[in-house]
C-alpha positions as semicolon CSV with decimal commas, in nm:
position;residue;x (nm);y (nm);z (nm)
1;X;-7,471;3,574;-5,169
2;X;-7,682;3,261;-5,357
3;X;-7,334;3,084;-5,338
4;X;-7,244;3,188;-5,062
5;X;-7,593;3,112;-4,890
6;X;-7,548;2,734;-5,104
7;X;-7,205;2,714;-4,967
8;X;-7,301;2,764;-4,601
9;X;-7,625;2,496;-4,602
10;X;-7,418;2,248;-4,792
11;X;-7,119;2,256;-4,508
12;X;-7,408;2,272;-4,238
13;X;-7,585;1,952;-4,319
14;X;-7,222;1,798;-4,398
15;X;-7,137;1,824;-4,008
16;X;-7,431;1,712;-3,854
17;X;-7,312;1,666;-3,554
18;X;-7,446;1,639;-3,187
19;X;-7,382;1,953;-3,024
20;X;-7,139;1,984;-2,681
21;X;-7,175;2,404;-2,628
22;X;-7,383;2,634;-2,817
23;X;-7,329;3,042;-2,743
24;X;-7,440;3,395;-2,837
25;X;-7,201;3,617;-2,817
26;X;-7,293;4,029;-2,846
27;X;-7,004;4,302;-2,875
28;X;-7,060;4,692;-2,858
29;X;-6,848;5,032;-2,835
30;X;-7,162;5,176;-2,596
31;X;-6,910;5,118;-2,319
32;X;-6,700;5,362;-2,465
33;X;-6,953;5,586;-2,562
34;X;-6,917;5,623;-2,928
35;X;-7,078;5,514;-3,223
36;X;-6,772;5,483;-3,451
37;X;-6,508;5,261;-3,636
38;X;-6,601;4,843;-3,507
39;X;-6,957;4,922;-3,356
40;X;-7,061;4,574;-3,308
41;X;-7,043;4,237;-3,370
42;X;-7,268;3,936;-3,299
43;X;-7,193;3,562;-3,315
44;X;-7,361;3,261;-3,254
45;X;-7,130;2,937;-3,189
46;X;-7,142;2,534;-3,142
47;X;-6,892;2,302;-3,102
48;X;-6,920;1,938;-3,153
49;X;-6,863;1,642;-2,870
50;X;-6,533;1,570;-2,866
51;X;-6,587;1,219;-3,058
52;X;-6,556;1,328;-3,378
53;X;-6,220;1,133;-3,427
54;X;-6,392;0,809;-3,348
55;X;-6,480;0,708;-3,735
56;X;-6,640;0,404;-3,553
57;X;-6,916;0,687;-3,467
58;X;-6,862;0,944;-3,761
59;X;-6,766;0,688;-4,039
60;X;-6,738;0,890;-4,350
61;X;-6,540;1,023;-4,562
62;X;-6,498;1,374;-4,463
63;X;-6,449;1,280;-4,073
64;X;-6,198;1,045;-4,259
65;X;-5,937;1,343;-4,415
66;X;-5,978;1,586;-4,173
67;X;-5,869;1,282;-3,891
68;X;-5,562;1,235;-4,129
69;X;-5,482;1,633;-4,041
70;X;-5,130;1,621;-3,900
71;X;-4,990;1,840;-3,575
72;X;-4,659;1,898;-3,418
73;X;-4,761;1,713;-3,135
74;X;-4,852;1,377;-3,359
75;X;-5,184;1,257;-3,215
76;X;-5,422;1,401;-3,012
77;X;-5,671;1,241;-2,800
78;X;-5,981;1,457;-2,895
79;X;-6,118;1,612;-3,175
80;X;-6,382;1,875;-3,207
81;X;-6,571;2,075;-3,491
82;X;-6,847;2,363;-3,470
83;X;-6,934;2,657;-3,637
84;X;-6,910;3,049;-3,563
85;X;-7,175;3,256;-3,789
86;X;-7,086;3,658;-3,716
87;X;-7,193;3,970;-3,815
88;X;-7,033;4,320;-3,797
89;X;-7,085;4,669;-3,829
90;X;-6,873;4,925;-3,900
91;X;-6,904;5,332;-3,929
92;X;-6,687;5,667;-3,922
93;X;-6,686;5,868;-3,653
94;X;-6,952;6,102;-3,799
95;X;-7,262;5,915;-3,840
96;X;-7,453;6,265;-3,936
97;X;-7,276;6,341;-4,274
98;X;-7,446;6,198;-4,608
99;X;-7,085;6,216;-4,741
100;X;-6,837;5,992;-4,823
101;X;-6,579;6,063;-4,524
102;X;-6,183;6,051;-4,668
103;X;-5,982;5,957;-4,409
104;X;-6,214;5,737;-4,161
105;X;-6,324;5,389;-4,153
106;X;-6,595;5,364;-4,396
107;X;-6,940;5,233;-4,363
108;X;-6,967;4,826;-4,430
109;X;-7,138;4,549;-4,287
110;X;-6,990;4,173;-4,307
111;X;-7,192;3,812;-4,243
112;X;-6,897;3,506;-4,248
113;X;-6,930;3,171;-4,156
114;X;-6,640;3,004;-3,977
115;X;-6,582;2,637;-4,005
116;X;-6,364;2,518;-3,718
117;X;-6,151;2,215;-3,645
118;X;-6,017;2,169;-3,292
119;X;-5,690;1,900;-3,189
120;X;-5,642;1,933;-2,890
121;X;-5,592;1,753;-2,543
122;X;-5,652;1,874;-2,149
123;X;-5,359;2,126;-2,186
124;X;-5,290;2,218;-2,535
125;X;-5,466;2,307;-2,874
126;X;-5,437;2,307;-3,219
127;X;-5,767;2,543;-3,414
128;X;-5,794;2,515;-3,786
129;X;-6,071;2,768;-3,906
130;X;-6,187;2,858;-4,251
131;X;-6,365;3,163;-4,281
132;X;-6,656;3,203;-4,592
133;X;-6,819;3,535;-4,582
134;X;-6,954;3,841;-4,743
135;X;-6,897;4,195;-4,679
136;X;-7,127;4,467;-4,846
137;X;-7,477;4,542;-4,864
138;X;-7,635;4,184;-4,876
139;X;-7,470;4,192;-4,494
140;X;-7,785;4,438;-4,389
141;X;-7,543;4,608;-4,164
142;X;-7,724;4,950;-4,216
143;X;-8,113;4,822;-4,164
144;X;-7,979;4,644;-3,814
145;X;-7,761;4,947;-3,712
146;X;-8,077;5,171;-3,726
147;X;-8,354;4,949;-3,591
148;X;-8,128;4,894;-3,294
149;X;-8,112;5,284;-3,269
150;X;-8,480;5,316;-3,289
151;X;-8,511;5,039;-3,009
152;X;-8,278;5,269;-2,797
153;X;-8,374;5,533;-2,894
154;X;-8,064;5,653;-3,134
155;X;-8,055;5,861;-3,427
156;X;-8,043;5,690;-3,775
157;X;-7,650;5,715;-3,969
158;X;-7,719;5,850;-4,248
159;X;-7,375;5,838;-4,515
160;X;-7,465;5,442;-4,538
161;X;-7,525;5,482;-4,922
162;X;-7,164;5,533;-4,896
163;X;-7,059;5,164;-4,794
164;X;-6,855;4,890;-4,932
165;X;-7,009;4,733;-5,226
166;X;-7,100;4,400;-5,179
167;X;-6,775;4,104;-5,196
168;X;-6,686;3,766;-5,152
169;X;-6,465;3,732;-4,873
170;X;-6,264;3,388;-4,722
171;X;-6,014;3,371;-4,494
172;X;-5,754;3,061;-4,315
173;X;-5,646;3,102;-3,969
174;X;-5,421;2,856;-3,739
175;X;-5,412;2,891;-3,433
176;X;-5,228;2,717;-3,143
177;X;-5,291;2,760;-2,713
178;X;-5,098;2,609;-2,408
179;X;-5,147;2,598;-2,075
180;X;-4,848;2,724;-1,915
181;X;-4,920;2,773;-1,523
182;X;-5,134;2,604;-1,304
183;X;-5,222;2,606;-0,942
184;X;-5,456;2,569;-0,664
185;X;-5,505;2,731;-0,372
186;X;-5,632;2,724;-0,021
187;X;-5,957;2,884;-0,172
188;X;-5,941;2,902;-0,566
189;X;-5,694;2,850;-0,818
190;X;-5,479;3,033;-1,123
191;X;-5,397;2,926;-1,471
192;X;-5,245;3,130;-1,768
193;X;-5,335;3,017;-2,121
194;X;-5,086;3,153;-2,432
195;X;-5,182;3,150;-2,780
196;X;-5,043;3,263;-3,095
197;X;-5,299;3,277;-3,436
198;X;-5,165;3,368;-3,816
199;X;-5,457;3,452;-4,074
200;X;-5,431;3,469;-4,425
201;X;-5,685;3,567;-4,697
202;X;-5,800;3,866;-4,846
203;X;-6,026;3,956;-4,527
204;X;-5,755;3,969;-4,280
205;X;-5,370;3,919;-4,300
206;X;-5,241;3,925;-3,919
207;X;-5,040;3,797;-3,642
208;X;-5,120;3,767;-3,365
209;X;-4,976;3,649;-2,986
210;X;-5,142;3,671;-2,632
211;X;-5,148;3,549;-2,302
212;X;-5,447;3,545;-2,002
213;X;-5,412;3,504;-1,632
214;X;-5,756;3,393;-1,464
215;X;-5,833;3,359;-1,064
216;X;-6,118;3,165;-0,921
217;X;-6,316;2,894;-0,840
218;X;-6,429;2,599;-0,943
219;X;-6,403;2,656;-1,267
220;X;-6,368;2,446;-1,580
221;X;-6,030;2,368;-1,721
222;X;-6,115;2,571;-2,061
223;X;-5,866;2,718;-2,316
224;X;-5,973;3,084;-2,173
225;X;-5,749;3,282;-2,432
226;X;-5,711;3,613;-2,580
227;X;-5,898;3,490;-2,863
228;X;-5,902;3,685;-3,188
229;X;-5,876;4,088;-3,238
230;X;-6,225;4,145;-3,283
231;X;-6,536;3,880;-3,278
232;X;-6,624;3,560;-3,079
233;X;-6,420;3,362;-2,887
234;X;-6,445;2,967;-2,975
235;X;-6,156;2,880;-2,752
236;X;-6,333;2,936;-2,410
237;X;-6,607;2,679;-2,530
238;X;-6,332;2,432;-2,609
239;X;-6,353;2,165;-2,237
240;X;-6,613;2,347;-2,098
241;X;-6,767;2,046;-1,872
242;X;-6,419;1,941;-1,761
243;X;-6,336;1,875;-1,384
244;X;-6,618;2,103;-1,229
245;X;-6,911;2,018;-1,044
246;X;-7,228;2,184;-1,105
247;X;-7,234;2,445;-0,814
248;X;-7,122;2,830;-0,905
249;X;-6,835;2,834;-1,024
250;X;-6,659;3,224;-1,116
251;X;-6,384;3,374;-1,258
252;X;-6,228;3,719;-1,315
253;X;-5,882;3,711;-1,614
254;X;-5,715;3,982;-1,757
255;X;-5,527;3,940;-2,146
256;X;-5,249;4,097;-2,288
257;X;-5,236;4,082;-2,664
258;X;-5,035;4,193;-2,950
259;X;-5,136;4,146;-3,320
260;X;-4,945;4,271;-3,600
261;X;-5,195;4,354;-3,938
262;X;-5,123;4,324;-4,269
263;X;-5,417;4,412;-4,392
264;X;-5,769;4,391;-4,302
265;X;-6,062;4,447;-4,597
266;X;-6,242;4,708;-4,394
267;X;-5,947;4,932;-4,358
268;X;-5,736;4,899;-4,621
269;X;-5,957;4,769;-4,968
270;X;-6,080;5,081;-5,040
271;X;-5,766;5,270;-5,136
272;X;-5,977;5,608;-5,180
273;X;-6,030;5,658;-4,823
274;X;-5,683;5,710;-4,727
275;X;-5,638;5,499;-4,413
276;X;-5,303;5,338;-4,295
277;X;-5,247;4,993;-4,244
278;X;-5,243;4,952;-3,881
279;X;-4,963;4,731;-3,823
280;X;-4,895;4,724;-3,430
281;X;-5,108;4,709;-3,121
282;X;-5,161;4,618;-2,830
283;X;-5,500;4,463;-2,689
284;X;-5,607;4,434;-2,342
285;X;-5,834;4,236;-2,231
286;X;-6,060;4,169;-1,902
287;X;-6,307;3,928;-1,833
288;X;-6,567;3,821;-1,580
289;X;-6,731;3,454;-1,633
290;X;-6,973;3,283;-1,404
291;X;-7,089;2,886;-1,427
292;X;-7,356;2,762;-1,295
293;X;-7,559;2,416;-1,422
294;X;-7,539;2,397;-1,785
295;X;-7,475;2,794;-1,838
296;X;-7,186;3,031;-1,844
297;X;-7,222;3,383;-1,897
298;X;-6,906;3,595;-1,975
299;X;-6,864;3,959;-1,945
300;X;-6,562;4,131;-2,138
301;X;-6,421;4,467;-2,193
302;X;-6,134;4,515;-2,448
303;X;-5,921;4,767;-2,583
304;X;-5,689;4,809;-2,873
305;X;-5,628;5,009;-3,155
306;X;-5,836;4,954;-3,481
307;X;-5,763;5,215;-3,720
308;X;-5,477;5,432;-3,857
309;X;-5,448;5,746;-4,027
310;X;-5,163;5,950;-4,082
311;X;-4,983;5,704;-3,905
312;X;-5,176;5,815;-3,605
313;X;-5,437;5,604;-3,395
314;X;-5,579;5,660;-3,063
315;X;-5,725;5,343;-2,845
316;X;-6,088;5,216;-2,866
317;X;-6,327;4,975;-2,649
318;X;-6,561;4,717;-2,650
319;X;-6,731;4,563;-2,386
320;X;-6,911;4,200;-2,467
321;X;-7,109;3,967;-2,300
322;X;-7,145;3,581;-2,372
323;X;-7,424;3,318;-2,296
324;X;-7,320;2,937;-2,362
325;X;-7,469;2,625;-2,267
326;X;-7,337;2,316;-2,232
327;X;-7,554;2,012;-2,350
């Protein structure tokens, strides 16, 4: 835990960037009337201005190095850096049982820091992400969940003494997204954004592809992708300030994604739980986004399979709220 905090502090100080947007995100399965498996996620994100490839402004060896990272589109106009701090909570279906439950998701808390680099233009982006984190009691998921239950009048969960032990997590991901379609109507406009993502590491190994259809009025030309399987979607924060006035704006979206998961730490690390690899799953995402002045308020509803037992799995649902502020 001390090593993780030291790495985080050094990296945070080394960025020293002017923020363009910050956001807070929460995701929970309360919309499903459940409290199981992936039960809660929280994240705080900030993205920098789009000019970190300007070495006259950011003149040091670190920015010089990342500016040389290649893409298959050759040089890109813009470069944006950012960071996401996430806290995720996982529990089995039966939260009243004090014993270890074989054949169900273990109790686990995860805290991660994502270091993000975007190289992009108005209609496409490359995203590089390095994730460092920890699973286990040091994530304080037990305390966070029981405090939330006390506030909302729910019972405390009883099996946290069986949670996964402390462990260091690391991951690398690459994503590519592009605007495949865009059209203006007499009232409103529509676009489609596709994205592909690959994750490797000891936390998550997966391939994912998705497409998001959006209709609305006066919304910015941000990258309205389906994002990642669980957690925050930083892509939607990119280019938020582009081509819109300060009047009220809105959009509604539907996204369909496909994910192949070879390994996910929570469900596959401890073999004694006898869980299968999730492998194939489809993800459905519904989103309502509102824009006013420098604020963006978004509501999401996501449905997907999460865990496989005896090669059987069922769809689970999560609702999310994201509030972003543009500087």
